[in-house]
N, C-alpha and C positions, 0 to 999 in steps of 0.2 A: 504493498501499500504505499510507503513513501517513495518507493522508486517511482511510482507513476507520478505521486502529488510532486515530486522534485522532478521529472520530466515534463511535466505541466507547468511547472513555475520556469523551466527553462525552454518551452516550448517556441515562444515567440522568437528568442535570440536562436535558437536550431534551424527554427525556418528560415529566418534571415541569413545565418549563415548556408542555408543551402542554396538560395538565392544567389547570394555569392559567389559559391562555387559553381554553381551554373551560368552565371556571366563570363566566371574566368574560362569556362570551357567555350563558351562561344567565342570569345578573344583569342585563346588555343585553336580552334578551329580556323579565324579568318588567318593566324600568324603561320600553319600549318599548308595555308594551300598553295602558295608558291613552291615550297617543298613536294608538296604532291604534284603540284605540276609537272615540276624540273623530273622528279623521277619517273612520270607516265611518259615523259616527251622522250626519254632515252628506252622505254619499254616497248613503247607501239609502232612499228616500221609498216607502215602503209598508207596510201592515199588518200585513208579517213581519219589521220590519226590528229588533224586539228579539230574536226567535228567531235571526235571523242576527249579531247582535252577541254573543248569548249565546254561539253555538258557535263565534265566534270568540275571543273572550275564553277558554273553555275550552281551546280550541286551543293559543292562544298562552302561556295559562300552564301547561300541561301541558307544551309544549315545553320551556322555560324551566325547569320542577321539573326533567325529565329530563336537562338538557343539566349540571346540577350534580354530580349522582351519577356520570355518565358523565365529566367532568374528573377528581372525586375519584379515581374509579377509576384513570383513566391517572396519578393523580399519584400513587397508593400504588406502581402497579406498576413508574413510575421509581423508586424508592427501593428496589426490590428486583428488579430487572432482570435479575440474574445466576440468579435462581431461574424453572425452568420455567414454573410457573403464573402468573409474573408476566410473562413474556414473551410466553406465549399470549393472557394479558390484554390487553396492549399491542398485540397485533398484531391481536386483535378489535376493539378500539378503534378503533385505525387505520384497518381497514376501513370500521367505523362512520363515521369523520369523512370518510373520502373520498367516501364517498354523498352527503353533505350539499352540499358545492357541484355535484355533478351533479344532483343535485333540485333546485338554487337555478337552475342556466341553463336547467331545462327547462320549469321551472314559473312562474317568476317573471319578469313585463314589467321590462323594460329604465327605464321610468320609475322603476321603484321605487330605485333608483340615487341618484334624487334626495333621498330622506331620510336625512339625518345617521346616525342610529342604523341605518338598513338598513346603510349604505354601512361604517359602522363594524365591524355584526358581520360583513359579508361580509371584510372584510381582517382581523379578528380570525380567522374560520374557515381564511382560506387560509393564515394564518401558521400557524395550530395544525397542518394537513395536511402542511405542508413542512416545521415542525419535526418531527413525528411519523415523516416520511417519512426523513428525514435519520438520526434517532437508531436507527430500526430497520435501515435498510440498513447505515451503520457497524458494527450493533452483530453484525447475523447475517454481515457480511462478515468481521469478528473473529474468530467464533466458528468459523467454517471454513476460517480459516488454521492 
């Protein structure tokens, strides 16, 4: 019971920390884009390489840009977690975050973990998911008591 009440007390700060981690993940995504494009351009040897690289660039930049508002909305929800809208937003963002590691495990080859930026991004993503889970479990348990 004390652990749940402690988590409930820390839930706003944990949710804000999650938001900051997701923002950092978006920034890492944007920083990694030129490295990924440079690596990809050396791997693809066809007349369609420019099109493939443009699609990868678009995908990587859009993902990085979309992670930033996800992190910002999570951070802001943490500031107002007592309000129903903020709790619903934090839960929705937590579900979204929990899908990301699942998709990484399903789609990415193990060799991708050799890239330092990819490893850092995976570590940040897992930390963000764990923080958000801890915060929301503690908060919802304390509200139900």
